[in-house]
N, C-alpha and C positions, 0 to 999 in steps of 0.2 A: 539247773545247776549251770554254773559257766565258768569263764576264768580257765585256771592252767589245770585244771586237772585232765592226766592224758586218756586221749581216749583213741578206739581204732578202729577205724572205720574198714579196713582190709578185713580183721576179723570179724565184723557184721558179717560186711558183703559173704564174704567165706562162708560162714553160717548160713547166710539166706541160698547162695545158690545150692549149698549141700540140702534145705528143707527142701527145696522146691523139687530136685531130682528124685528124695524120698518119697515125697506124696506122689509125684507122678509114676514111680515104679509099683508103688502101692495099690492106685486106683487103676491101672493097666491090669495087674495081676488079680485084683478082686471084679474086675470085668469078664478078663479071660478072653477077649479078641478084639476090641478097639484100642488102636492108641496114640500117644498125644503128637499133633503135627508143634512141630516148634518154628517160630520165626525170630531169629535172632535181626535185633533193629538196632539204629543208631539216629540220633538227631542231632543237628549241626545249629550251631549257633543263627539268627537271623536279625532284622533290624526291627523286630516289635511288631511286625503285621500278622503275626500267628499270635494264637491265646483268646482270652477273654475278649470279646468283641467291645472294640470301644475304649478299652483300659490300655491299647499296646504292649501289651504283657511283652518282654522279650522272653525269646525261647533260649534256652543255653544247652549246652551238651546233655551227653550223655546217650544210655541206651537200656536195652535190655532183653530178657529171651520172654514169648507168650509162648505158650503152650496149651492146646485145644484140642479135647478129644472129644467127637462127634457120634452120633449115631452108635452107641456100644451097647451090648446085651444089658446092661444096668445104665448106664449115664448116658443120656438121650445129649448131655452136653456137658462137659466140665473145664472149666478153665485155669491154670495154675500159670499165672504170672510173677515176674522178677521185673523189678527196674531199677536203674540205679540214674538219677538224673540230676542236673544241676541248672539254678535261675539265676537270673541278677536281680527278680524280685520275688517275696513270697507273695503269693496272690492273696486275693480275698478271704478265702474261705480256710488260709492257714492263718489268717492274723483277727480273725472277727471277735474271737474270744481273749487276744494277745496282741491288742493293737501298737504294743510296745515294740513289736518286732515287723512292724510296718515298716517297707522298704528293704530291709535286709536282703542280702543274696541265701542262698540256700543249697543244701543240698539233701539230698532223700533217697531214701532204698528200703525195699522193701518186697515181701512176697503177698500175693493177695489172691483168693481164690475164690471160685464159687460152684459148687457141685449141682447140677440140676437132673435127679434120677427121672428114668422114663416111668417105673411104676408108682402111682400116689401112696403107695403105702411107705415107701421110704422116703424121709423128708428130704428137703435142697438145705445145704448147709453152707456155710460162709467162716469164712477165716482169714485175717491177716495180721503181720507185723510188719513193722516200720521202724526208722531210725533217721530223726531227723538233723543236721546241724544249719544254723542261721548265722552268720557273720556282718558285722558292719565293721568299715574303717573309725581305727580309736575307741572301740567297746569289745568287751570280752565277747567271745563266741556262745552262743546258746545250744545245748542240744538235749535232743527227747527222743524216749522210745514211745510206740503207741501199741495196740493192736486189739486183739481177741478175736472170738469165733461166736457164731449163734447158729440158731436150728430152727428151722420153719419146716412143721409138720403139714399134713393135708389130712390124715386119718390118724388122728397121734394116739401113742400107745404108754399109758403111764411108765411103764419099765423102762421104753428109749427115755422120754423126758428125765427121768431120775439117772439114769446112768451117765446120762450127757452131762448132768449138773456134778453127778460126784465126781467125774474124772475131771472137770475144771477146779473143784473143789481140791481134788488131789496136786494137784499141778500147783496150786495157789499156798495151800497149807506152810511150807516151809519158808513162808516168806512174811507169817502172821497169820493168827486167825482171824483178823477183820479183814484181811484182805477179799477173799472170798465172796464175803456178804457184800465187800464195798464194791467188787468190780461186776456184780451180779446183779446188782441194784442199778448201776452207772449204764449196765448192758440195757435192762429192761427200760430205762428213760430214752435212752437214744434210739433204738430201734423200734420207734412211736410215729405213726402216721397222725400226725396232728389234724389231718381233715376226715379221716376215717373213725378219729378216738378209739383206734386198736392198736396194740404190738402188731411186728410183723410174724412175730412165733413166738417162741418158749425159751428166749433167753440165751444167755450162757455168760461170756465174761467181755467185755470191754473197758479199755484203759487210754489215757493219752497223759502228754506231758509230764510222763514219768522219768525224775531226774533226781528225787531227794534220797535214795540211796547212794548215788554214788556210780559211776559209770560200770564196773565190774559187776555191782550187786544189780543193777537193774539188766544188763545184759543178760544175767544168768536167768531172770524173771523171764526175758523175751522168749530163752531157749525153751524155758518148762511151759509157758506156753505154745510155741510153735511145735514142740515134741509131741503134746498131749494131742492134738487135734486128731489123729490118726485114732487114738487109743480112745477117743470120747466116739468116733462115728461109725470106724468098721464094724465096731459089732451092731449097730444100729442096723447096717444095711447087710449084715448076714443074718440077721434074724427074719429080716420083712423079705429080701429079695426072693424068695419063693412063694409068696403071695399071689395069688391071681389077682384081677381088677378086672372091671367092669367100663362100658362105656360113659356109664355114668359116673363113676368115679373119675376118669381123665378126665370127663367134662370140668368138674369140680376143681381138680387139680390145677385143668387153665386160669381157670377163672380166680383162684387162689393166686397164680403166678402175676394176676395184675396185680397185687398188691406188693409185690416184690419189686415190680417196676416200676409203681407209682414211689416208692421209698427211695430206689437207687435213683432215680432223675430228678426228686425233689428236695431230697433231705443228706442224702449219702455225702459224708466230706471226701472221700477218697473219689469217688465221680466227678464233685465238683472242682477239686483240686487238679485231678487232672488235665479235665478243658481250659480251668483257667489257667494252667499253667504250661498249656501246647503241648498237650502229652498227645502220644499216640491213640486217636479215636479207636480204632480195631482192638487196640488190646481193652483200653477202659470201657467199652460197652461190651466186652465178652460175659460180663456178669449178668447178661439178659439173658432169660430163658429162649430157646428158639422157637417155641410156640407157647401162644398168651390170649385169653378172651376175657372179655369184657361183659357183663350184662348188665342193662339197665333193674336200677333197684331192684334188683335179685336178693330173695333172704330164702334159708336152709327151712324146711318144712320141722315146725317141733318135733322133736323125738327122733329125726333122719340121723341115720351116721355122720351126714355132714356137719348137723346142729353140735354134734360133738364136740369139734374143733374149737367153736366157740366159749365152750365153759374151759378150754386151757388159755385161752388171750387173755388171761388176767394174770398179772406177775403174781406170782406165788411165792413161797418158800419150800420148793418143791422138797427139799432132802428134809427138812423138820417135817415135814409132812409123812415121806416115806418113815422115817426114827420113829415118829410116834405110832405111825400103823403097823410096824415090828414090834414095837414094845407091847 
């Protein structure tokens, strides 16, 4: 969508700041002990020496609020970031699928979060909602929304996975019966480690380049997704937080966190966009877990509780299966 349609960056910004506040307050209340440390940051334009090496990607203005919780009762590390930045040229990660936008100046704002619980029975979760505007002299501006959320369990429970996807479907339903299955499938394809030939987790929602409904309707959908994240995740935390765990389970969690790191550093568009656009490195890499482990050519023992995860790492229609089982 482009041209003369009225958009309100101020309204998007106000919603995102409120969303960050709400999610941080809810996570602090759930943890019961740890609180978020906030770093409010700004960046100044430079001559292009920052950004992707060799590209002379110029860094323009903007800033954000980085909030990180560490060593909580439940959450080993949780990061909930807001950023609102401008740039003279969209970086390659933002134009790979839309080369016609290469060279445009941009404005981007969003909230991105990653939650790494200590208890291996509580899944890691990620969410992001964002808004972009790309402009060029003599051409109409182009804007779009993107975002979604996904779940990465270590010792998965079907009830949790189905509940997560039901919350996602409920958020999507007012916008069309085809929206949830389409964005669920997109999420399955996006959060996939090609070099491992496996998904990162059990999926959720993913969307990008959303503008076909007009600004107000697209913004309404962004809010529906953002508002449903806590409704999807907190019930899982509450069901699993009292479960005890063993050293073996903790070691498996750290091993599987390695997959999370691999995806974020090799494939994730948000990480690549931030680094290529000269973003704040500490804020970008807060998505990585504080502890992680790799094991050479390790495989779970057949029939072990660790092997159960691999039965879940196949794209499935979780809700159709659950509905069939209950009928």
